[in-house]
C-alpha positions, 0 to 999 in steps of 0.5 A: 624138823624146826629149830634142831633141823636148822642147827643140824644143817647149819653145822653141816654147812659150816663143817663141808661148806656146801650143799648138794651134788651137781650131776654124778661129780663128787664135790662139796662146793662145786663139781670138778674132775681132773684133766690134763689142761682145762677140763669140762667142769673147769679144773686144770693141772699145774702149768709151766712158765706163765702159767706156773707163775700165776698159780703161785699168785692163788696163794695169796687167797690163803694165809702164809705157811705156818699160820695158826688162826681162830674164827669167832663163831656166832649162832652155832657152837661149832661155828667157832673154830681154828685153823692151822696152814701149811704149804707142803710145796709151791702148788698145795695148801693143807688146812686143818680146821678144829672146831672142838667137835673134828678136825677137817682137813682141807687140801687144795692144789693151785691153778693159773686160774683157780683153787680145786679142792682135792680132799675135805674129810675128818681126820684124827690127827692133824699132823698126818697129810699125804706126801707129794706123790699122793698129792699128785695123785689126787682127783679135784672134787670141788673148786674153791675159788676161781678167776675172773675175779668179776661181779657176776662170774660163776663156778660150780654152785657159787657166784661172785656177788662183789669185788670191793666189799667192806667186811667186819670182823673181831681181827679188824675191818677189811676194805676191797674184800671178794665175796661168793655166794651159793644160793638154795631154795632155803639157804644162802652161804657166803665167803669173804676173802681177802688178798694176802690173807684168804678166808675172813668170814663165812656166813649162812642164812637159812629159812626155818620151816615157820618162816624165821631166819637163822643166821650162822657166822664164823668170823677172823678173831686172831691171826698170828703170822701177820 
């Protein structure tokens, strides 16, 4: 146990972004299942008309297509990483995250009121990802972000704790950041989002077995397409 245990757990949290499973639903950040409109776990399928436009607006919580960005890491060697962003269609976003030890592919589907997680897994090649028919067959495994963006709103394990936060990163200081938080017995995870860019900071605060706090952060350092 001790510090080695905390470091390993922090690495897992930063790689997958969540802890545990609710009930029998497979998840990473929170549990969802696919449905024709809105399911009991909160996911929905792409809609038409107004809903279609609202789904497209959720793209504002990701960097633009083709973006490459670097995040400074503090507290753990794997907290530093680079991402490459692809928008294969208007309803899907694929992000490859390379922390120097592994490439993690994250696939997201945009919905009228949510961004659903379709996949989070280690891959060999960042250029190799599913085509559109394969994406459409994928079942959500979690929720990355969900409306309403109001303080106290919850989805899965996450709670929106601030909608007007100031967050400092090596890239710049952002205002009006959206902050979501996940609390466990011995840890707190936070993610900071800025409209027009997306996630700009991650933070994991953990209690060690001897009562000390251990913090790991990943903060936006550079971005090449803004």
